[in-house]
LOFIDO-977479 format. One record per residue: residue in one letter; x, z, y of N, C-alpha, C, O in turn; chain. Coordinates in pm, 1 decimal. Each point is the difference from the previous one (the first is absolute). Layout:
N
(r 'A', (X, Z, Y), (X, Z, Y), (X, Z, Y), (X, Z, Y), 'A')
...
//
This chain:
122
(r 'X', (-1835.3, 1139.3, 1476.9), (61.4, -99.7, -83.8), (82.5, -92.4, 89.7), (-47.7, -44.7, 104.3), 'A')
(r 'X', (171.8, 16.2, -145.4), (84.1, -86.0, 80.5), (-42.3, -145.4, -15.6), (-64.8, -37.6, -97.7), 'A')
(r 'X', (102.5, -42.9, 195.7), (-35.0, -141.1, -3.0), (59.5, -67.8, -123.2), (-67.6, -79.9, -64.8), 'A')
(r 'X', (193.4, 110.8, 31.5), (64.8, -59.5, -117.1), (-74.4, 35.9, -127.4), (-21.0, -85.8, -85.7), 'A')
(r 'X', (-19.5, 212.5, 72.2), (-72.0, 42.8, -119.5), (-134.7, -69.5, -9.4), (-41.5, -39.7, -108.9), 'A')
(r 'X', (-28.2, 24.1, 223.0), (-129.9, -69.7, -0.1), (17.7, -144.3, -44.9), (-77.8, -50.4, -81.0), 'A')
(r 'X', (180.4, -16.0, 133.9), (25.5, -139.6, -38.1), (32.0, -7.6, -148.7), (-52.3, -86.2, -70.6), 'A')
(r 'X', (138.8, 176.9, 22.5), (35.2, 1.2, -141.6), (-123.4, 24.5, -85.1), (-15.0, -61.7, -105.5), 'A')
(r 'X', (-73.7, 150.7, 149.1), (-121.4, 29.2, -76.0), (-89.4, -122.3, -10.0), (-52.9, -29.1, -107.3), 'A')
(r 'X', (35.3, -43.0, 216.9), (-84.0, -119.1, 0.0), (62.7, -107.4, -88.0), (-69.2, -63.6, -79.4), 'A')
(r 'X', (200.5, 43.1, 93.3), (67.4, -100.4, -81.7), (-1.9, 38.9, -146.7), (-11.0, -86.0, -87.4), 'A')
(r 'X', (21.5, 214.3, 60.3), (-3.4, 47.3, -138.8), (-134.7, -32.6, -63.7), (-6.4, -36.9, -117.3), 'A')
(r 'X', (-100.2, 50.6, 194.2), (-131.6, -34.6, -53.3), (-7.5, -148.0, -34.6), (-59.3, -38.4, -100.8), 'A')
(r 'X', (120.1, -44.6, 185.8), (-2.5, -144.0, -23.8), (80.7, -38.0, -123.5), (-39.6, -88.3, -76.1), 'A')
(r 'X', (151.8, 154.7, 56.8), (87.0, -35.8, -112.0), (-36.6, 73.6, -128.2), (43.9, -39.7, -107.9), 'A')
(r 'X', (-122.9, 145.4, 117.2), (-29.0, 80.5, -118.5), (-70.2, -80.5, -109.2), (14.9, 30.5, -118.3), 'A')
(r 'X', (-89.7, -130.9, 155.8), (-66.3, -81.4, -101.2), (100.8, -76.6, -84.0), (-27.7, -31.9, -115.6), 'A')
(r 'X', (145.5, 1.5, 172.4), (100.0, -73.9, -75.4), (109.1, 89.3, -55.8), (86.4, -46.9, -74.2), 'A')
(r 'X', (-88.9, 174.2, 108.6), (101.6, 92.1, -50.1), (-23.7, 29.6, -147.1), (-113.6, 11.8, -45.9), 'A')
(r 'X', (222.9, -0.2, -25.8), (-9.1, 32.1, -142.2), (-10.9, 150.1, -13.8), (82.2, 74.1, 54.0), 'A')
(r 'X', (-184.5, -28.3, -126.8), (-18.8, 142.6, -20.4), (99.8, 52.6, -101.7), (45.1, -72.1, -88.9), 'A')
(r 'X', (-12.3, 198.1, 104.1), (92.6, 64.8, -90.1), (-63.4, 13.8, -136.9), (-120.6, 22.0, -11.4), 'A')
(r 'X', (201.5, -34.7, -92.2), (-42.5, 19.1, -138.0), (-91.8, 121.0, -8.9), (29.9, 104.4, 58.1), 'A')
(r 'X', (-141.4, -116.6, -130.0), (-98.5, 108.1, -3.4), (57.0, 128.7, -58.1), (-43.0, 108.5, 39.1), 'A')
(r 'X', (136.8, -117.0, -129.7), (59.6, 122.3, -54.9), (75.7, 75.6, 107.9), (-3.7, 122.9, 4.6), 'A')
(r 'X', (72.0, -195.9, 82.0), (72.9, 64.3, 108.6), (-97.9, 54.4, 103.2), (17.0, 111.3, 49.7), 'A')
(r 'X', (-120.1, -190.3, -17.4), (-95.2, 41.7, 102.8), (-81.8, 120.9, -44.3), (-28.0, 88.6, 80.7), 'A')
(r 'X', (-10.6, -84.3, -208.0), (-84.2, 108.7, -47.1), (78.7, 124.5, -36.3), (-54.7, 110.3, 2.3), 'A')
(r 'X', (180.4, -125.8, -35.2), (83.5, 113.9, -32.6), (-34.4, 59.5, -134.2), (-80.5, -55.9, -74.6), 'A')
(r 'X', (141.9, 170.6, 42.9), (-25.7, 63.5, -127.9), (-147.9, 31.5, -15.7), (-65.1, 45.8, 93.9), 'A')
(r 'X', (13.3, -70.3, -211.9), (-140.4, 29.6, -25.2), (-88.9, -121.6, 15.6), (-118.1, 5.4, -34.3), 'A')
(r 'X', (172.7, -115.9, 85.8), (-75.1, -124.6, 8.9), (-105.2, 1.6, 109.3), (-0.1, 88.5, 85.7), 'A')
(r 'X', (-90.2, -187.0, -88.6), (-103.9, -10.9, 101.6), (-83.5, 126.8, 10.7), (-29.1, 66.6, -99.4), 'A')
(r 'X', (-7.5, -36.3, 219.8), (-82.9, 117.7, 22.5), (80.3, 123.4, 33.4), (-57.6, 101.9, 38.2), 'A')
(r 'X', (189.5, -107.9, -51.6), (84.4, 113.4, 35.9), (20.9, -5.1, 150.8), (75.8, -83.5, 49.3), 'A')
(r 'X', (-141.4, 170.8, 23.1), (7.2, -3.8, 146.0), (100.4, 100.4, 55.2), (8.6, 20.2, 121.2), 'A')
(r 'X', (67.2, 42.8, -211.0), (102.2, 95.4, 44.1), (106.6, -70.3, 83.4), (52.1, 57.2, 95.7), 'A')
(r 'X', (-20.1, -179.3, -131.5), (101.3, -76.8, 71.9), (-67.8, -117.4, 70.0), (1.2, -111.6, -51.9), 'A')
(r 'X', (-60.0, 135.1, 168.5), (-63.3, -108.7, 73.9), (105.9, -100.8, 41.1), (112.6, 37.2, 33.0), 'A')
(r 'X', (-148.5, -163.3, -35.1), (94.0, -106.7, 31.1), (20.7, -14.9, 150.4), (-80.5, 45.9, 81.1), 'A')
(r 'X', (189.5, -110.8, -47.2), (30.8, -33.3, 139.0), (26.2, -149.3, 11.0), (-29.2, -76.2, -92.1), 'A')
(r 'X', (84.5, 35.4, 205.7), (31.4, -140.7, 25.2), (138.6, -10.5, 60.8), (47.4, 92.1, 66.5), 'A')
(r 'X', (16.6, -205.4, -90.2), (127.2, -31.8, 65.5), (-18.3, -136.8, 64.4), (-47.6, -93.3, -64.7), 'A')
(r 'X', (85.1, 80.9, 191.0), (-10.8, -127.9, 68.2), (102.1, -10.7, 111.0), (55.7, 100.0, 45.3), 'A')
(r 'X', (-32.3, -221.2, -2.8), (95.2, -19.7, 108.2), (15.2, -145.9, 35.1), (-69.7, -86.8, -52.4), 'A')
(r 'X', (162.2, 62.1, 142.0), (31.4, -135.9, 42.9), (141.0, -32.7, -46.0), (91.9, 80.3, 16.4), 'A')
(r 'X', (-75.2, -198.6, -74.0), (131.4, -49.8, -37.3), (44.7, -92.1, 112.4), (-71.7, -92.7, 37.8), 'A')
(r 'X', (191.4, 118.9, 15.7), (49.3, -79.5, 112.3), (148.4, -32.0, -17.5), (68.2, 57.0, -85.1), 'A')
(r 'X', (-20.6, -149.7, 167.9), (141.9, -34.1, 1.2), (73.8, 100.7, 87.7), (-62.2, 80.8, 69.0), 'A')
(r 'X', (194.5, -86.2, -72.2), (78.0, 89.7, 85.7), (-21.8, -31.2, 147.9), (30.7, 82.4, 86.1), 'A')
(r 'X', (-83.8, -201.7, -56.4), (-33.2, -37.3, 138.2), (-140.7, 44.9, 38.5), (-42.1, -19.5, 114.0), 'A')
(r 'X', (-31.2, 79.9, -208.5), (-133.2, 50.9, 29.6), (-114.3, -96.2, -25.6), (-113.9, 29.7, 35.9), 'A')
(r 'X', (141.2, -145.5, -97.5), (-107.0, -96.0, -30.3), (-65.7, 34.9, -133.1), (69.1, 29.8, -97.4), 'A')
(r 'X', (-201.5, -33.3, 92.8), (-74.7, 25.6, -122.6), (34.2, -105.7, -104.4), (26.9, -115.4, 33.4), 'A')
(r 'X', (-28.1, 156.2, -160.9), (33.7, -90.4, -109.7), (-122.3, -20.0, -89.9), (-27.8, 83.7, -85.9), 'A')
(r 'X', (-45.0, -193.4, 105.1), (-112.9, -28.5, -88.3), (51.0, -48.8, -135.4), (106.1, -61.8, -8.4), 'A')
(r 'X', (-182.6, 90.1, -97.8), (34.1, -51.0, -132.3), (116.9, 68.3, -69.2), (51.7, -52.2, -98.7), 'A')
(r 'X', (-9.2, 167.5, 148.1), (106.2, 74.4, -68.2), (-58.4, 67.4, -123.4), (-113.7, 47.2, 3.0), 'A')
(r 'X', (190.0, -42.5, -110.6), (-42.0, 70.4, -120.9), (35.4, 147.3, 18.5), (112.6, 33.4, 36.8), 'A')
(r 'X', (-209.8, 54.6, -62.6), (20.0, 144.3, 17.2), (-29.9, 68.2, -132.5), (-106.1, -20.6, -59.0), 'A')
(r 'X', (201.2, 102.8, 12.3), (-13.8, 68.4, -128.4), (3.5, 150.3, 22.9), (86.9, 51.2, 70.5), 'A')
(r 'X', (-181.9, 18.5, -130.5), (-6.6, 145.9, 6.6), (65.8, 55.3, -125.2), (-40.2, -32.6, -111.7), 'A')
(r 'X', (142.5, 117.1, 130.7), (74.5, 56.4, -112.4), (-14.3, 151.4, -2.5), (9.7, 66.7, 102.9), 'A')
(r 'X', (-33.1, -14.1, -222.4), (-4.1, 144.4, -22.8), (114.3, 28.1, -96.0), (-11.3, -25.8, -119.9), 'A')
(r 'X', (122.1, 79.0, 172.6), (121.2, 12.5, -81.0), (52.6, -138.4, -29.9), (17.2, -81.7, 90.5), 'A')
(r 'X', (8.7, 54.8, -219.0), (52.1, -130.8, -40.7), (-109.1, -98.4, -39.9), (29.4, -110.2, -46.3), 'A')
(r 'X', (-155.2, 149.5, 64.0), (-111.7, -81.7, -47.5), (-73.2, -66.3, 116.9), (-40.0, 66.4, 95.6), 'A')
(r 'X', (23.2, -198.9, -105.2), (-82.0, -72.5, 97.7), (-145.3, 21.0, -39.3), (-41.3, -40.8, -108.5), 'A')
(r 'X', (-37.4, 104.6, 196.3), (-138.1, 33.8, -33.2), (-103.3, -91.0, 66.1), (-116.1, -1.6, -40.8), 'A')
(r 'X', (157.1, -73.7, 142.0), (-93.5, -92.2, 66.1), (79.0, -102.4, 79.3), (116.7, 20.5, 33.4), 'A')
(r 'X', (-183.4, -131.6, -4.1), (62.9, -109.3, 74.5), (-106.4, -64.8, 87.3), (-116.0, -10.1, -39.8), 'A')
(r 'X', (155.4, -33.5, 158.2), (-89.5, -73.2, 88.7), (84.0, -90.9, 88.5), (121.7, -8.3, -16.3), 'A')
(r 'X', (-186.6, -59.4, 109.7), (67.3, -83.5, 99.6), (-49.7, 38.6, 137.9), (-112.8, 46.7, 16.0), 'A')
(r 'X', (198.1, -66.7, 83.6), (-43.0, 26.4, 137.3), (-94.8, -110.8, 46.2), (8.3, -114.4, -44.7), 'A')
(r 'X', (-99.0, 152.4, 136.1), (-90.8, -99.7, 56.5), (71.8, -74.7, 113.7), (120.6, 16.8, 18.0), 'A')
(r 'X', (-192.2, -97.1, 56.9), (65.9, -81.6, 103.5), (55.9, 82.4, 115.4), (80.7, -49.9, 78.4), 'A')
(r 'X', (-123.1, 176.5, -67.2), (55.4, 89.0, 102.5), (112.5, 86.7, -56.0), (51.8, 87.0, 69.9), 'A')
(r 'X', (-13.3, -110.8, -197.2), (107.9, 76.6, -61.4), (-43.3, 135.0, -54.0), (84.7, 83.4, -32.1), 'A')
(r 'X', (-215.8, -60.1, 21.2), (-53.0, 129.1, -43.3), (-21.5, 2.4, -151.6), (-45.7, -98.0, -58.8), 'A')
(r 'X', (79.2, 210.8, -3.0), (-28.6, 23.4, -141.2), (-69.6, 135.4, -14.2), (15.5, 87.8, 84.8), 'A')
(r 'X', (-92.7, -71.8, -193.5), (-67.9, 126.9, -27.5), (-7.2, 19.8, -150.8), (-31.3, -93.1, -74.3), 'A')
(r 'X', (60.1, 213.5, 30.3), (-23.5, 40.1, -138.7), (-106.8, 108.9, 3.6), (15.4, 100.4, 69.5), 'A')
(r 'X', (-123.3, -120.7, -144.2), (-112.9, 92.7, -5.3), (12.6, 90.8, -121.8), (73.4, -31.0, -93.8), 'A')
(r 'X', (-144.9, 142.7, 95.4), (-11.9, 91.7, -113.7), (135.0, 36.8, -61.5), (20.5, -12.3, -120.7), 'A')
(r 'X', (69.5, 57.0, 205.5), (132.8, 41.3, -45.4), (-1.4, 150.7, -24.6), (-35.7, 77.8, 88.4), 'A')
(r 'X', (74.3, -38.1, -207.1), (3.6, 141.8, -35.9), (106.9, 71.2, 83.1), (105.2, -58.2, 26.4), 'A')
(r 'X', (-129.5, 181.6, 15.0), (100.0, 74.3, 76.8), (135.1, 2.4, -72.3), (7.4, 14.9, -122.0), 'A')
(r 'X', (98.2, -30.0, 200.7), (134.8, -0.1, -54.7), (94.7, -75.0, 90.9), (-35.4, -39.6, 111.1), 'A')
(r 'X', (157.2, 20.9, -160.5), (104.3, -68.0, 77.0), (19.5, -141.1, -54.3), (13.2, -20.1, -120.7), 'A')
(r 'X', (-11.6, -77.4, 211.9), (8.2, -140.8, -35.5), (105.6, -70.9, 83.3), (40.7, 46.8, 106.4), 'A')
(r 'X', (2.2, -161.7, -158.4), (82.6, -93.3, 75.4), (-78.9, -129.8, 9.6), (-54.4, -47.8, -99.6), 'A')
(r 'X', (48.4, -8.9, 219.3), (-67.9, -126.5, 21.4), (108.1, -102.2, 32.9), (75.0, 17.1, 96.1), 'A')
(r 'X', (-66.9, -123.4, -176.1), (103.1, -101.7, 16.0), (-67.5, -130.6, 39.2), (-98.9, -40.2, -61.4), 'A')
(r 'X', (152.7, -26.4, 164.3), (-56.3, -127.7, 44.8), (110.8, -104.0, 6.5), (115.2, 31.5, 29.8), 'A')
(r 'X', (-152.2, -156.4, -58.2), (96.9, -108.5, 5.3), (-70.7, -132.0, 26.3), (-115.6, -20.1, -37.3), 'A')
(r 'X', (188.9, -68.8, 102.7), (-46.3, -137.3, 17.2), (122.9, -88.9, 1.5), (94.5, 22.6, 75.6), 'A')
(r 'X', (-97.9, -124.4, -161.0), (113.0, -91.5, -10.1), (29.7, -63.0, 135.8), (-90.4, -44.5, 70.8), 'A')
(r 'X', (216.8, 41.7, -36.6), (42.2, -57.8, 126.9), (-9.2, 95.8, 117.9), (49.7, -30.0, 108.5), 'A')
(r 'X', (-113.3, 145.4, -129.2), (-15.0, 97.7, 108.7), (80.7, 125.5, -29.6), (78.0, 45.1, 83.9), 'A')
(r 'X', (-96.3, 11.8, -203.3), (75.9, 118.4, -35.2), (-78.2, 95.8, -86.0), (-104.2, -33.2, -56.4), 'A')
(r 'X', (158.4, 154.2, 48.1), (-56.1, 104.3, -84.8), (9.9, 132.5, 74.2), (91.1, 20.3, 80.2), 'A')
(r 'X', (-185.3, 69.9, -107.2), (3.0, 133.2, 61.2), (-82.1, 96.8, -82.0), (-72.3, -39.9, -91.3), 'A')
(r 'X', (83.7, 167.4, 124.3), (-73.0, 102.7, -74.2), (-32.5, 116.8, 91.4), (62.0, 19.0, 104.6), 'A')
(r 'X', (-160.9, 58.6, -146.7), (-38.7, 122.5, 70.6), (-42.5, 101.0, -104.9), (-45.7, -36.3, -108.4), 'A')
(r 'X', (61.2, 162.3, 141.7), (-46.5, 107.5, -88.2), (-129.4, 55.7, 58.0), (-19.8, 2.0, 121.5), 'A')
(r 'X', (-67.8, 43.3, -211.2), (-128.5, 54.1, 44.9), (-39.3, 117.4, -88.0), (6.3, -8.2, -122.7), 'A')
(r 'X', (-46.7, 116.7, 185.5), (-52.0, 116.9, -71.2), (-150.7, 2.3, 22.6), (-46.1, 24.0, 111.6), 'A')
(r 'X', (-30.4, -48.8, -217.3), (-145.3, -9.2, 8.7), (-61.6, 136.6, -26.2), (38.4, 70.6, -93.2), 'A')
(r 'X', (-134.4, -35.0, 177.3), (-77.4, 123.5, -17.0), (-146.0, -36.7, -20.8), (-44.6, -107.4, 40.4), 'A')
(r 'X', (-28.0, 195.8, -102.6), (-141.9, -23.6, -30.6), (-79.2, -40.7, 123.9), (3.7, 68.2, 102.4), 'A')
(r 'X', (-75.3, -180.0, -112.9), (-91.2, -42.7, 104.5), (64.4, -51.8, 127.4), (-70.7, -25.5, 97.5), 'A')
(r 'X', (201.9, 9.1, -94.9), (66.5, -43.8, 122.3), (55.1, -141.2, -12.9), (30.2, -47.3, -109.6), 'A')
(r 'X', (-17.8, -19.0, 224.8), (64.8, -130.1, 6.3), (140.2, 20.0, 54.2), (18.9, 59.5, 106.1), 'A')
(r 'X', (79.1, -109.7, -179.7), (139.8, 9.4, 42.0), (42.3, -134.4, 55.4), (-18.2, -103.1, -64.8), 'A')
(r 'X', (74.4, 104.0, 184.3), (54.0, -122.5, 59.5), (144.8, -13.4, -44.2), (79.4, 92.9, 14.7), 'A')
(r 'X', (-46.1, -209.0, -69.0), (135.8, -26.0, -46.9), (42.6, -139.2, 44.0), (-3.7, -93.9, -79.6), 'A')
(r 'X', (44.4, 79.2, 206.3), (46.7, -130.3, 47.3), (130.8, -37.3, -68.8), (80.5, 87.1, -33.1), 'A')
(r 'X', (-59.8, -216.3, 11.9), (120.7, -48.3, -67.5), (63.5, -109.6, 83.4), (-67.8, -92.7, 44.2), 'A')
(r 'X', (198.6, 103.5, -22.8), (76.2, -103.2, 70.9), (83.2, -75.0, -101.6), (75.7, 60.0, -76.3), 'A')
(r 'X', (-90.5, -194.0, 75.7), (77.7, -82.3, -92.3), (133.6, -37.4, 61.9), (7.6, -40.9, 115.8), 'A')
(r 'X', (97.9, 55.9, -195.6), (135.1, -35.3, 41.4), (56.5, -102.6, -97.6), (-33.3, 1.7, -118.5), 'A')
(r 'X', (118.4, -90.7, 168.1), (62.6, -103.9, -84.9), (90.9, 60.8, -102.6), (60.5, -72.1, -79.4), 'A')
//
C-alpha cells in the first residue's frame, strides 16, 4: 500500500462519519435491499487548489448522469468520501466560493475504493 493511499484511507475513516451516504435506491440497485449482485464501492479524494493547497469546507456533489445522487463537504484536510456507491460511471463536482470549481470522473467497481482528486480553478 502506498503512503498516499494509507493517508487517504485513514482520513477517509475520519471523514466517513460526516459523509453523506448515497440514496438507498442507488446503493442497493435493482431489486432493493438484499440484492448483493451489485456490491457497492466508495469514491474519495482530496479537493485542492491549483497551487496544491487542500480546500476545507468545499461542497462536493456526486452525479450519476444528470442526477445529483449525494452531497457532502470536505473535512479540514480537504478530504471527501462517498460510501455505498453502486458500480457505474460518475462525475464528482466540487466548489467553494472564492476558491473555484472543479470536477473528476470516477468508474466505481464492486467492493473497490476509487480515488478521485479534484483541483479547483477560478
